[in-house]
Phi, psi and omega in degrees: 000144182290139177087356179263121181296149179287148177085001179247155181294157179273151181253142168253104190074237178253010182258145178280134178259115182265146179286142178288146179292140180277179178295151181298150179287151178300136178085354180289143183280131177269135173287141175211184185289337181294331181298326183289339183268348184294310183300314177299322179295314178298319179298316179296320178297317179296316179297318179296318179296317179296320179297315179297316178298322178295317179296317179298318180296317180295317183291315186272340183232311185296307181296314176300323179294319178295317179298319179296320178294319177299318179296322179297318179295314179299316181296318180295321180296311181292325179298324176298320178295321180290325176292326175294320176300315181297316180297320180291321177296323178296324177293320178298316182296322181288351178078042177304131186304128175077005181238111177236354180226138177237131178260110181264125181232078180286145176265087184263108181275328180222166178080199183212150178243135173225146177240127186216136180280357182240183176093346179223119186232131176244143174229118175258129180236131185236118175265119185270322180249197178282067184225141175236118177239123179244159186233149174216169180058028182267352189266347182267188187253006179274189184259014179272141178222122182267131183231131175238110184246140179203179177118147182294337182274359181275116181288168183292335181223128179227168176245126180250117178252135179229143180219144166260151185235139176216114180060034179084000180257128183266143175230121185288139174235163187249142169266106181268151180287337177213167188295340181259002185272148175222158181211170178249003182213171179299153182290136178226134179161197180272112184275349186299142178106185182254111183222159174247127179246160183238124182281123182222151167286158182283174186300324182292344179253012177101353177054056180255159180290142175251095185284150180273075178212125183051049189238153167239114188233135173241146181220132183228133176256117185230170173289153179302157181301148181109123180078195181292140181268127176249128178265124180259332186198142172230145177218148182221122182243125184221130166280102189280339179077187181199159161246125194224134172246132178240124182293342182068308180280163172096018177302131009267010183250047177299140181267146179224148171227132180238139161246110184218129180053043175075018179225149180251127176237147177215158178137209179245158182308132180088353181216046179284139180249142179283125181249010177207191178268152177286159177285001178247113184287148176299152178306132184246126180273139178201172176251123184283182185297337180270003180083010181271143176294126187226165175223141182231148177226132174240135180230143177236139173248110184256113181260126173262112186251124181132169181229150175192155177201148174199155182256155177291150180228161179302144180069007174062048177302143188270131174253134185264133173232132181258129179247115184256122177284119180269312180168168176238136185231137178287131178266309182201155174210113182232138182264350183219080185258145176270316184202156176233130180243143180235123176248134178230133175238133180133180185293345182265005184305310184298318180294319178294314181297322179297319179292317182291340177267002178287172184294336180290334184249316180064033169285155179244149182284138179224168176229125181272184178297138182084003177087011179289123179282147173205175178234152187222140170248128184234138180230120183245346186258327186244165174292130186244117180253134179229138175217152182211156180218156179239128180240134181246129177234125180267143181253134175227149182233000000 
C-alpha cells in the first residue's frame, strides 16, 4: 500500500495487527506445575543439611570446647586451694610459733577429694664411699626387697641394719636370705651382687613379715661391729601418701591435682606438671669450712598419714580437714657423699623424674635391677654434702 513504510505491520484502521504465534518448535520445553515445586524441595534439603552440620559441629566441637573451658576454670580454682594447702603445710614444717594444726577448707564445686597414706612411694639412696647400691622390687606391698651392690669401696663383709619408724620410734627388722628365714640380729655378710632379701621381725618379736605398705623404713650398710663404724650406704623408703582431687568429668581427659610429698602436681595422667617446688632442693654450691669447693643437697620426705574423702557440691560448699603436725626427724647427714639416687613409685613418677633431670637439678636417668627406673646425682670433683629429714602430718576429719 502506498504510504506504508516497509517492514512495519499493517494497520486495520488505527490498530496494529499482530501475527499469531505458530506451533512450538520440536524439542522445546513445556512449562507445567512440577517446576514450581523444585525450588522449595531443594531449599528444604539445604536447610536440613545445614542443620545437621550445625548439630554435628556443636556435638563434636562446641560441647567439648565448652566442657574443656569449664574444666580449666574448675582446675584453676581447686589448684588455688591446693597451693594454699601447700603454703600452710610449709609453715607447719617450718615450726611457726604456736601453730601445730591447719584447718583446710577447700571450696570444691565438682569432682572429689581423697586423702590416702599409700599409693605414692619415695626411696632415697645415699652412697657414702665408692659403693653403688641399687634397688628393685620396692614398689609392691610384699616384704621382698631386691638389692644390687657393687663398687671398689664395698668390703667383703658388711652389716646391714634396717628399722621401721612410727612416731619417731625405731623398730629393728631383719633382712633374711629367704622368706622362711629368721634371725635375732642384723644381717652380716657379703652384700656384693644382685640378691633379694626379705624383711622380717626377729625371733623375739614373732618372726613375722614386714610388708612394704604404708611404711617408713631406713636401711644402713655399715662395717661389721667392732672398732670404728664406717657407713657405706644409707637408704630411706617412705609411703608419703597424697591429697588428691579428681574432676570425675571429662573422660578421657579427666583432670587431677595431687599434693604429695610436699609438692603440687596437676594435669592429666601421663602429663602431670609441677605447680610448686619439690621437697628435694636443687644442688647448692658453696665453700665449706676448709675452703674447699662443695655442693650440697637437702631432701625431705613428708608423710601424710590418715584417710578422708568428700565430693564436690553445688556452690562449692567447704569441707574441713584438719592436718596435725606431729614432728620432723633427721634421717641422715653426710659430709662426703659420692651419689644420691631417687626412686619414685606412683602416678607422679614421670613428673618428678622430669623435674630432677632438668638443668636446675642435673640428675641422670638410670635403671635398677628388674628394670625399675630411677634418677641419680653424682659428684666426683667436689665435696658432696647430703642431709635429709622426715616429717609426719596426721589427717583428721
